[in-house]
C-alpha positions in Angstrom: 0.0 0.0 0.0 2.8 2.3 1.0 4.7 1.5 -2.2 1.5 2.2 -4.2 1.0 5.6 -2.5 4.6 6.4 -3.1 4.3 5.7 -6.7 1.3 7.9 -7.0 3.0 10.8 -5.1 6.0 10.5 -7.4 3.7 10.6 -10.5 1.9 13.7 -9.1 5.2 15.5 -8.4 6.4 14.6 -11.9 3.3 16.1 -13.4 3.6 19.2 -11.1 7.2 19.7 -12.3 6.2 19.5 -15.9 3.4 22.0 -15.3 5.9 24.4 -13.6 8.4 24.0 -16.4 5.7 24.6 -19.0 4.5 27.7 -17.2 8.0 29.0 -16.9 8.6 28.5 -20.7 5.2 30.2 -21.4 6.0 33.1 -19.1 9.3 33.6 -20.8 7.7 33.5 -24.2 5.2 36.2 -23.1 8.0 38.4 -21.8 9.8 38.0 -25.0 6.7 38.8 -27.0 6.0 42.0 -25.0 9.6 43.2 -25.6 9.3 42.6 -29.3 6.0 44.6 -29.4 7.8 47.5 -27.5 10.6 47.3 -30.0 8.1 47.4 -32.9 6.2 50.4 -31.5 9.4 52.3 -31.0 10.4 51.6 -34.5 7.0 52.9 -35.7 7.4 56.0 -33.6 10.8 56.6 -35.0 9.5 56.1 -38.6 6.6 58.6 -38.0 9.0 61.2 -36.6 11.2 60.7 -39.6 8.3 61.2 -41.9 7.5 64.5 -40.3 11.0 65.7 -40.9 11.3 67.3 -37.4 10.7 66.2 -33.8 9.1 69.7 -33.1 6.1 69.0 -35.4 2.8 69.8 -33.6 -0.9 69.6 -34.4 -3.3 72.4 -33.2 -7.1 72.7 -33.1 -9.1 75.9 -32.7 -12.5 77.1 -33.7 -15.4 79.4 -33.1 -19.2 79.5 -33.5 -22.2 81.8 -33.0 -26.0 81.5 -32.5 -28.2 84.5 -33.6 -31.8 85.4 -32.9 -33.2 88.2 -35.0 -36.4 90.1 -34.2 -36.9 92.6 -36.9 -39.9 94.5 -38.3 -39.8 95.2 -42.1 -41.2 98.2 -43.8 -41.3 99.7 -47.3 -41.2 96.2 -48.8 -38.5 94.8 -46.6 -39.3 91.4 -45.0 -39.9 91.1 -41.2 -37.6 88.5 -39.5 -38.1 86.3 -36.6 -35.4 83.8 -36.8 -33.1 81.6 -34.6 -30.0 80.4 -36.5 -26.7 78.8 -35.5 -25.1 80.9 -38.0 -21.5 79.5 -38.0 -19.7 76.4 -36.7 -16.0 76.6 -37.5 -13.0 74.4 -36.9 -9.3 75.4 -37.5 -6.8 72.6 -37.9 -3.1 73.5 -38.0 0.1 71.6 -38.3 3.6 73.0 -37.6 6.1 71.0 -39.6 8.9 72.7 -37.8 9.7 76.2 -36.5 9.7 77.7 -40.1 6.9 75.8 -41.9 3.2 75.8 -40.9 -0.1 74.6 -42.3 -3.4 76.4 -41.5 -6.9 75.4 -42.4 -10.4 76.5 -41.6 -13.6 74.6 -42.3 -17.0 76.1 -41.8 -20.6 74.9 -41.6 -23.1 77.7 -42.1 -26.7 77.6 -40.8 -26.4 74.1 -39.3 -27.4 72.1 -42.3 -26.0 71.7 -45.8 -27.0 69.8 -48.9 -29.7 69.9 -51.5 -32.6 72.0 -50.3 -30.9 73.0 -47.2 -30.3 76.7 -46.1 -26.6 76.1 -45.2 -23.3 75.1 -46.8 -19.9 73.8 -45.9 -17.0 76.1 -46.9 -13.3 75.8 -46.9 -12.2 79.3 -45.9 -8.5 78.7 -45.3 -5.9 76.1 -46.4 -2.5 77.6 -46.8 1.2 77.0 -46.1 3.4 79.6 -44.4 7.2 79.5 -44.7 9.4 81.9 -42.7 12.0 83.2 -45.0 13.3 85.8 -42.6 12.4 87.5 -39.3 10.2 89.9 -41.2 9.2 88.0 -44.3 6.9 84.9 -44.5 5.9 83.2 -47.8 2.1 82.3 -47.9 0.6 80.1 -50.6 -2.8 78.5 -50.8 -6.3 79.6 -50.0 -6.4 82.5 -47.4 -8.4 85.5 -46.0 -7.4 88.8 -47.6 -5.9 91.4 -45.2 -8.5 94.0 -45.7 -10.6 95.9 -43.1 -10.9 95.2 -39.4 -13.0 92.0 -39.5 -12.0 90.0 -42.6 -8.9 88.4 -41.0 -10.2 88.4 -37.4 -13.9 87.8 -37.3 -14.4 85.5 -34.3 -17.5 86.6 -32.3 -15.5 87.7 -29.1 -13.5 90.1 -31.3 -16.3 92.4 -32.5 -19.2 94.3 -31.2 -22.8 93.4 -32.1 -24.6 90.2 -33.0 -24.2 90.6 -36.7 -21.1 91.9 -38.5 -21.3 95.5 -39.5 -23.0 96.2 -42.9 -20.1 98.1 -44.4 -17.6 95.2 -44.0 -20.4 92.9 -45.1 -21.4 94.7 -48.4 -18.4 96.7 -49.4 -15.2 94.8 -48.2 -17.0 92.1 -48.5 -16.4 90.0 -45.3 -15.8 87.1 -45.2 -13.6 87.2 -48.3 -11.0 84.6 -49.2 -9.0 83.9 -52.4 -6.4 81.5 -53.6 -2.9 82.8 -54.3 0.6 83.5 -53.2 2.6 86.4 -51.5 4.5 87.7 -48.6 3.5 89.1 -45.2 5.4 90.1 -42.1 6.0 92.5 -39.2 8.9 94.9 -39.1 10.6 97.0 -36.4 8.7 100.0 -35.1 5.3 98.3 -35.1 4.9 98.2 -38.9 3.3 95.2 -40.7 2.6 94.4 -44.3 1.1 92.0 -46.8 1.3 91.7 -50.6 -0.5 89.0 -52.5 -1.4 88.0 -56.1 -4.6 86.0 -56.1 -7.9 85.0 -57.8 -10.4 87.7 -58.2 -14.1 88.6 -58.0 -16.6 87.8 -60.8 -19.5 90.3 -60.9 -22.1 90.9 -63.5 -25.0 93.1 -64.5 -27.4 90.5 -63.2 -26.4 91.5 -59.6 -25.9 95.2 -60.5 -22.2 94.6 -60.2 -22.5 94.3 -56.4 -19.0 93.2 -55.1 -20.3 90.8 -52.5 -22.1 88.7 -55.2 -18.8 88.4 -57.0 -17.0 86.2 -54.4 -16.0 82.9 -56.1 -14.7 81.3 -53.0 -12.0 79.4 -55.0 -14.6 76.9 -56.1 -13.5 76.2 -59.8 -13.0 80.0 -59.8 -12.7 81.7 -63.2 -9.2 83.0 -63.2 -9.1 84.9 -66.6 -8.5 88.0 -64.5 -6.3 87.8 -61.4 -6.1 90.4 -58.6 -3.5 91.9 -56.3 -3.8 93.2 -52.8 -1.3 95.3 -50.8 -1.9 96.0 -47.1 0.1 98.2 -44.7 -0.4 98.8 -41.0 1.1 100.2 -37.8 0.4 99.1 -34.2 1.5 100.5 -30.9 0.4 102.4 -27.8 -3.1 100.9 -27.9 -3.6 102.0 -31.6 -3.8 100.0 -34.7 -4.1 101.9 -38.0 -3.9 100.6 -41.5 -5.2 100.3 -45.0 -5.3 98.1 -48.1 -5.4 98.6 -51.8 -6.6 96.1 -54.4 -6.6 96.1 -58.2 -8.3 93.7 -60.7 -8.1 94.3 -64.4 -11.5 92.9 -65.1 -14.1 92.5 -62.4 -16.4 90.4 -64.6 -13.7 87.8 -65.6 -14.3 88.6 -69.3 -18.0 88.0 -69.3 -19.0 91.6 -69.8 -17.4 93.9 -72.5 -19.1 96.9 -71.0 -17.2 96.5 -67.7 -13.5 96.7 -66.9 -10.9 97.2 -64.3 -11.7 97.9 -60.6 -9.8 99.4 -57.7 -10.7 99.0 -54.0 -9.2 101.1 -51.2 -9.9 101.0 -47.4 -8.4 102.7 -44.3 -9.2 101.8 -40.7 -8.5 102.7 -37.1 -8.8 100.5 -34.0 -7.8 102.4 -30.8 -8.3 101.9 -27.1 -7.3 104.0 -24.0 -8.3 102.7 -20.7 -12.0 101.7 -20.8 -12.6 103.7 -24.1 -12.5 102.0 -27.4 -13.0 103.4 -31.0 -13.2 101.8 -34.4 -13.4 103.7 -37.7 -13.4 102.3 -41.3 -13.9 103.7 -44.8 -13.9 101.5 -47.9 -14.7 102.3 -51.6 -14.6 100.7 -55.0 -14.1 102.3 -58.4 -15.4 100.2 -61.3 -14.6 101.2 -65.0 -16.9 100.6 -67.8 -20.2 101.8 -69.3 -22.1 98.9 -67.7 -21.4 99.7 -64.0 -21.8 103.4 -64.7 -25.3 102.8 -66.2 -26.3 101.2 -63.0 -24.6 103.8 -60.8 -22.4 100.9 -59.6 -19.2 102.5 -60.8 -18.7 103.7 -57.3 -19.5 101.6 -54.2 -18.6 102.9 -50.8 -19.3 102.9 -47.0 -18.0 103.9 -43.7 -18.8 103.5 -40.0 -17.7 104.8 -36.7 -18.0 102.6 -33.5 -17.2 104.0 -30.0 -17.4 101.6 -27.1 -17.0 101.7 -23.3 -15.8 98.9 -21.1 -18.1 99.2 -18.1 -16.1 96.4 -16.3 -14.0 93.4 -17.3 -17.1 91.6 -18.3 -19.4 94.1 -20.0 -18.8 96.4 -22.9 -21.4 99.0 -24.3 -21.1 100.2 -27.9 -22.8 102.4 -30.5 -22.3 102.2 -34.2 -23.3 104.4 -37.1 -22.9 103.0 -40.6 -23.5 104.3 -44.1 -23.1 102.2 -47.3 -24.1 102.3 -51.0 -23.4 99.8 -53.7 -24.8 102.2 -56.3 -23.1 105.3 -55.1 -22.1 106.5 -58.6 -25.3 108.6 -59.1 -27.9 110.4 -57.1 -31.0 108.9 -58.8 -30.7 105.4 -57.6 -32.1 106.0 -54.0 -29.7 103.3 -52.8 -27.9 104.9 -49.9 -28.4 103.1 -46.6 -27.7 104.0 -43.0 -28.0 102.2 -39.7 -27.7 103.0 -36.0 -26.8 100.1 -33.7 -26.7 100.2 -29.9 -25.9 97.2 -27.8 -23.8 95.4 -25.2 -21.4 92.4 -25.0 -21.2 90.3 -21.8 -18.0 88.2 -21.4 -18.3 85.4 -18.8 -14.9 84.4 -20.2 -12.6 86.4 -22.5 -13.4 83.8 -25.3 -17.1 83.5 -24.5 -19.6 86.2 -25.3 -23.3 87.0 -25.0 -24.6 89.9 -27.1 -27.7 92.1 -27.4 -28.3 95.0 -29.7 -31.0 97.2 -31.2 -30.9 98.5 -34.8 -32.7 101.4 -36.7 -32.3 101.7 -40.4 -32.7 104.7 -42.7 -32.7 103.6 -46.4 -33.4 106.0 -49.3 -35.5 103.2 -50.9 -37.7 102.9 -47.9 -37.0 99.2 -47.4 -35.9 99.1 -43.7 -35.6 96.6 -40.9 -35.8 97.8 -37.3 -35.7 95.7 -34.2 -33.3 93.9 -32.0 -30.9 91.0 -32.1 -29.6 88.5 -29.5 -26.6 86.2 -29.8 -23.9 84.1 -28.2 -20.5 83.2 -29.4 -17.3 81.5 -28.5 -13.8 80.8 -29.7 -11.1 78.5 -28.5 
């Protein structure tokens, strides 16, 4: 009996030894496998870094959005408006290849929905490469916002007063305005900055009375028979930013209208602050050559506004704005001049989050006016 038990115990010990040996080998294999995986992952990381060309490469994400409520009463043939609209949802994606080379993009969804039968659209507003050539010179190529006016390059909701963008920089500049092209920009000593670009141009027609806003092609299979050039110059210091831009295009209709020709646009602006007091002023004008624009009084299109503001506290700003604009300012018979008073406030619970309220009163020579109030909220990050 004892011998039998001894035999069984020896057999069990042998089996246990085999299991322990098998477990040891298996554990060693797992360790080796984990080490191999770590090595493969490290090789992948090194390969990715090599593809980037520089270990300093970084990705950045920014964006902004704004919700508007308009309560406006129309008169003289103008429509009344009771509307709630998430006007814009925008994402910026950037990629720094290294300290000298950067990619910037901006993708926007307007009015919440896009597609056939929908009121909104998806737009690519920026997609360009910047390459620093020197401390004061950067090459820019691709699709970019033109450096004109106060809002076209910097139009996130926390950066301007009022729910809606002002009518002058909406109809005369016309914000938001982007083109495809190439050029240089930079900042110099003494607070000076500049930009000079050659780019795609507008394409207006008599069907829209040569209104410049209707001519934006948005670099979507844009007709490039006639290119344009923009030069901007500015100075900033001591709470003051002053500047201007000049643009030339040899044919604003892209060859579609023999009765129209070259066009010039010029604008000057001021953005100043001293303590709680702020002031913005802008003037912009177009000169269109040709019998076609002249026949419609559209050979001159111009507008201006002045906007004082007072920062009541860190979180609240009160403002007033008076605007005049006319897309048929070439003659006195068109009854096309428009004016608007806007009074309102901005509340900033955070410097990048804003709630807005304003009231507007319009005075149009045509009699088509919209008076009422607007509410909004906006953010940027």
